[in-house]
C-alpha positions as CSV (number, residue, x, y, z in Angstrom):
1,M,-374.4,95.2,-45.2
2,L,-375.0,98.0,-42.8
3,N,-373.5,99.3,-39.5
4,I,-375.5,101.6,-37.3
5,S,-374.1,103.9,-34.6
6,I,-375.8,105.9,-31.8
7,V,-374.0,108.4,-29.6
8,L,-375.3,108.5,-26.1
9,Y,-375.0,111.1,-23.3
10,H,-376.8,110.4,-20.0
11,P,-379.3,108.3,-22.1
12,R,-382.9,107.6,-21.2
13,W,-382.4,103.8,-21.4
14,E,-385.9,102.6,-20.6
15,E,-387.8,105.2,-22.5
16,E,-385.7,105.6,-25.6
17,V,-382.6,103.5,-26.1
18,L,-383.7,99.9,-25.3
19,P,-386.9,100.0,-27.4
20,L,-384.8,101.5,-30.3
21,V,-382.0,98.9,-29.9
22,E,-384.5,96.0,-29.9
23,E,-386.0,97.3,-33.1
24,L,-382.7,97.9,-34.8
25,L,-381.5,94.4,-34.0
26,R,-384.3,93.2,-36.3
27,V,-382.7,94.8,-39.3
28,K,-381.9,91.9,-41.7
29,N,-378.9,93.7,-43.3
30,L,-377.3,94.7,-39.9
31,R,-373.7,93.8,-39.4
32,K,-373.0,95.8,-36.1
33,L,-374.9,98.2,-33.9
34,Y,-372.6,100.5,-32.0
35,L,-373.7,102.3,-28.8
36,L,-371.1,105.0,-28.2
37,D,-371.6,106.3,-24.6
38,N,-370.1,109.7,-24.0
39,T,-371.4,109.8,-20.4
40,E,-368.5,110.6,-18.1
41,E,-369.3,107.8,-15.6
42,R,-370.1,104.4,-16.9
43,E,-373.5,103.4,-15.6
44,L,-373.9,99.8,-16.2
45,H,-377.4,98.4,-16.1
46,P,-378.3,94.7,-16.8
47,K,-380.7,95.6,-19.5
48,K,-378.1,97.5,-21.4
49,Q,-376.2,94.2,-22.0
50,I,-378.6,92.7,-24.4
51,K,-377.1,89.4,-25.4
52,D,-376.7,89.8,-29.1
53,P,-373.4,89.5,-31.0
54,K,-374.4,92.4,-33.3
55,L,-374.5,94.8,-30.4
56,R,-371.4,96.6,-29.3
57,Y,-371.5,99.0,-26.3
58,M,-368.5,101.3,-26.1
59,H,-367.9,103.6,-23.2
60,M,-365.8,106.6,-24.3
61,P,-362.8,107.7,-22.1
62,E,-364.2,111.2,-22.3
63,N,-367.1,113.1,-23.8
64,L,-365.8,113.1,-27.4
65,G,-368.8,115.1,-28.8
66,Y,-371.1,113.9,-31.5
67,G,-369.1,113.6,-34.7
68,R,-365.9,112.5,-33.2
69,A,-367.7,109.6,-31.4
70,H,-369.5,108.5,-34.5
71,N,-366.2,108.5,-36.3
72,V,-365.0,105.7,-34.0
73,A,-367.7,103.5,-35.6
74,L,-367.4,104.9,-39.1
75,R,-363.7,104.0,-39.2
76,E,-364.6,100.4,-38.4
77,S,-367.2,100.5,-41.2
78,A,-364.4,101.7,-43.5
79,Y,-361.9,99.1,-42.2
80,Y,-364.3,96.2,-42.6
81,R,-365.6,97.6,-45.9
82,T,-369.2,97.7,-44.7
83,E,-371.0,99.2,-47.6
84,F,-373.4,101.5,-45.6
85,H,-373.4,103.2,-42.2
86,L,-376.4,104.7,-40.5
87,V,-375.8,107.6,-38.1
88,L,-378.8,107.7,-35.8
89,N,-380.1,109.7,-32.8
90,S,-381.5,107.8,-29.8
91,D,-384.7,109.9,-30.0
92,I,-385.7,108.4,-33.4
93,R,-388.4,105.8,-33.9
94,V,-388.0,103.8,-37.1
95,K,-389.1,100.4,-38.4
96,A,-386.5,97.7,-39.1
97,E,-388.2,96.8,-42.4
98,D,-387.9,100.5,-43.5
99,I,-384.2,100.5,-42.8
100,D,-383.8,97.3,-44.9
101,A,-385.8,98.9,-47.7
102,M,-383.5,102.0,-47.6
103,H,-380.5,99.7,-47.7
104,D,-381.8,97.9,-50.8
105,W,-382.7,101.2,-52.4
106,M,-379.3,102.7,-51.8
107,A,-377.6,99.5,-53.1
108,A,-379.5,100.1,-56.4
109,H,-378.6,103.8,-56.6
110,P,-374.8,104.1,-56.4
111,E,-375.0,107.8,-57.3
112,V,-376.6,108.6,-53.9
113,G,-374.0,109.1,-51.1
114,Q,-376.5,110.0,-48.3
115,L,-380.2,109.5,-47.7
116,M,-382.6,111.0,-45.2
117,P,-386.3,109.9,-45.1
118,R,-389.3,112.1,-44.2
119,V,-389.1,113.1,-40.5
120,V,-392.1,113.9,-38.4
121,N,-392.9,114.9,-34.9
122,P,-394.6,112.5,-32.5
123,D,-397.9,114.2,-33.4
124,G,-397.3,113.5,-37.1
125,S,-396.4,117.0,-38.2
126,Q,-393.6,117.5,-40.7
127,Q,-390.1,118.4,-39.5
128,Y,-388.2,120.4,-42.2
129,L,-384.7,118.9,-41.8
130,A,-383.6,119.0,-45.4
131,K,-382.3,122.5,-45.9
132,R,-380.2,124.9,-48.1
133,L,-376.7,125.6,-46.8
134,P,-377.1,128.3,-44.1
135,S,-375.7,131.8,-44.1
136,P,-374.9,133.4,-40.8
137,L,-378.2,135.3,-41.0
138,D,-380.1,132.0,-41.4
139,V,-378.5,130.5,-38.3
140,F,-378.3,133.4,-35.9
141,G,-381.3,135.3,-37.2
142,R,-383.7,132.5,-36.5
143,R,-382.3,132.2,-33.0
144,F,-382.2,135.8,-32.0
145,L,-384.4,137.9,-34.3
146,P,-388.2,138.1,-34.1
147,A,-389.9,135.2,-35.9
148,S,-391.9,137.6,-38.0
149,L,-388.8,139.1,-39.5
150,M,-387.3,135.7,-40.3
151,A,-390.5,133.9,-41.5
152,R,-390.0,134.3,-45.3
153,R,-386.2,133.5,-45.0
154,N,-386.9,130.5,-42.8
155,R,-389.3,129.1,-45.4
156,R,-386.7,129.3,-48.1
157,Y,-383.9,127.9,-45.9
158,E,-386.1,124.9,-44.9
159,L,-387.1,124.2,-48.5
160,R,-390.8,124.8,-47.7
161,D,-391.1,126.3,-51.2
162,L,-390.4,122.9,-52.8
163,D,-392.6,119.9,-53.4
164,L,-391.5,117.7,-50.5
165,T,-393.7,114.8,-51.7
166,K,-390.8,114.1,-54.1
167,P,-387.1,113.4,-53.5
168,V,-384.9,116.5,-53.2
169,N,-381.2,116.7,-53.6
170,A,-380.4,118.9,-50.7
171,P,-376.9,120.0,-49.5
172,Y,-377.8,119.9,-45.8
173,L,-379.5,116.9,-44.2
174,S,-380.0,116.6,-40.5
175,G,-377.7,114.5,-38.4
176,C,-380.6,112.8,-36.6
177,F,-380.7,110.2,-39.4
178,M,-377.8,110.0,-41.9
179,F,-377.9,106.9,-44.1
180,L,-374.4,107.1,-45.5
181,R,-372.6,105.2,-48.3
182,T,-369.4,104.4,-46.3
183,Q,-367.2,105.2,-49.3
184,A,-368.8,108.6,-49.8
185,A,-368.3,109.4,-46.1
186,V,-364.6,108.3,-46.3
187,E,-364.0,110.4,-49.4
188,A,-365.5,113.4,-47.6
189,G,-363.1,112.8,-44.6
190,L,-365.8,111.6,-42.1
191,F,-367.1,114.1,-39.5
192,D,-364.8,117.1,-39.0
193,E,-363.7,116.6,-35.3
194,R,-363.1,120.3,-34.8
195,Y,-366.9,120.6,-34.0
196,F,-368.0,119.3,-30.7
197,M,-371.6,119.1,-31.9
198,Y,-374.2,120.8,-34.1
199,P,-372.7,121.8,-37.5
200,E,-370.9,118.5,-38.2
201,D,-374.0,117.3,-40.1
202,I,-374.0,120.4,-42.4
203,D,-370.3,120.0,-42.9
204,L,-370.4,116.3,-43.9
205,T,-373.5,116.5,-46.1
206,R,-372.1,119.5,-48.1
207,T,-368.8,117.7,-48.6
208,I,-370.5,114.5,-49.8
209,H,-372.8,116.6,-52.0
210,R,-369.8,117.6,-54.1
211,A,-369.5,114.1,-55.6
212,Y,-372.8,112.4,-54.8
213,L,-376.5,113.0,-54.5
214,T,-377.5,113.8,-50.9
215,L,-381.2,113.0,-50.9
216,Y,-384.2,113.7,-48.8
217,H,-386.6,110.9,-49.8
218,P,-390.2,110.9,-48.6
219,G,-390.7,107.2,-49.5
220,W,-390.2,106.3,-45.8
221,T,-391.2,108.2,-42.6
222,I,-389.5,108.2,-39.2
223,V,-390.5,109.9,-35.9
224,H,-388.1,112.3,-34.2
225,A,-388.8,113.6,-30.7
226,H,-386.6,116.7,-31.3
227,A,-385.4,118.2,-28.1
228,R,-383.8,121.4,-29.4
229,E,-381.6,121.6,-26.4
230,S,-379.9,124.9,-27.4
231,Y,-383.3,126.6,-27.1
232,K,-383.7,125.5,-23.5
233,N,-380.1,125.3,-22.1
234,K,-377.7,128.3,-22.0
235,H,-374.7,126.0,-21.9
236,M,-375.9,124.2,-25.0
237,L,-376.6,127.5,-26.7
238,R,-373.0,128.6,-26.1
239,I,-371.7,125.3,-27.6
240,H,-374.0,125.8,-30.6
241,I,-372.8,129.4,-31.2
242,R,-369.1,128.5,-30.7
243,N,-369.3,125.6,-33.2
244,M,-371.3,127.5,-35.7
245,C,-368.6,130.2,-35.6
246,R,-366.0,127.5,-36.4
247,Y,-368.2,126.3,-39.3
248,F,-368.3,129.8,-40.8
249,N,-364.6,130.4,-40.2
250,K,-364.0,127.2,-42.2
251,W,-366.4,127.8,-45.1
252,G,-366.9,131.6,-45.2
253,W,-369.1,134.0,-43.5
254,L,-370.3,136.4,-46.2
255,F,-368.4,134.8,-49.1
256,D,-369.0,131.1,-49.7
257,S,-369.1,130.5,-53.4
258,E,-369.9,126.8,-52.9
259,R,-372.9,127.7,-50.7
260,R,-374.2,130.0,-53.3
261,R,-373.8,127.4,-56.1
262,F,-375.4,124.5,-54.2
263,N,-378.3,126.7,-53.0
264,Q,-379.0,128.0,-56.5
265,K,-378.9,124.5,-57.9
266,I,-381.8,123.5,-55.7
């Protein structure tokens, strides 16, 4: 069975959340769908209260951030021994039958701790969301240096030098769609709650990667309307920088032997 959690903050209910919820409730292997609302003021709307016992709407007492809010649902998955847990963004479009197919595939491959399908933009172009573990230059250089100086390094970081028509065991998979084996996530310690948002997906994937395969698998395709808020909003940029500094303080700025080993293995 499978639980799914979506963290919300001032959500676009009509355009994004409700169509996604209606599709997810069609997943045959679904046990519980969690809507974890970090919006400061609870904005009840009749259409939010879809009458389905599998849907659980939870208003957080404060804005917990991305990973900490998802951990609320992940701990319930662990408590009830739900085999899989899907961490999902609200700006994703996915077919229920594809989630069921991923569920069955994961059940048949116990060596895989995390799965991410092929991700495309609304226009169908590829998003390169399976990556090598980043160095500080990969993170800050692509944000602040001229694109021409970072072009070659970005290609390597985003695995564009690999054949992405085949599965790739990558140590960093995007948080927009994390199909997790619950036991693998528990063994990794769930999301590190020191991050408010942004690098928690890198942190969790690399920790799971120690004991399991963390696979990009092009056998299924989802659509992601990626907002890239830190490129548009100075407040979000500050949050991004602050939390990436916490990430490198934890794992190492210049010297990170595990990063080197995992990246060389690819």
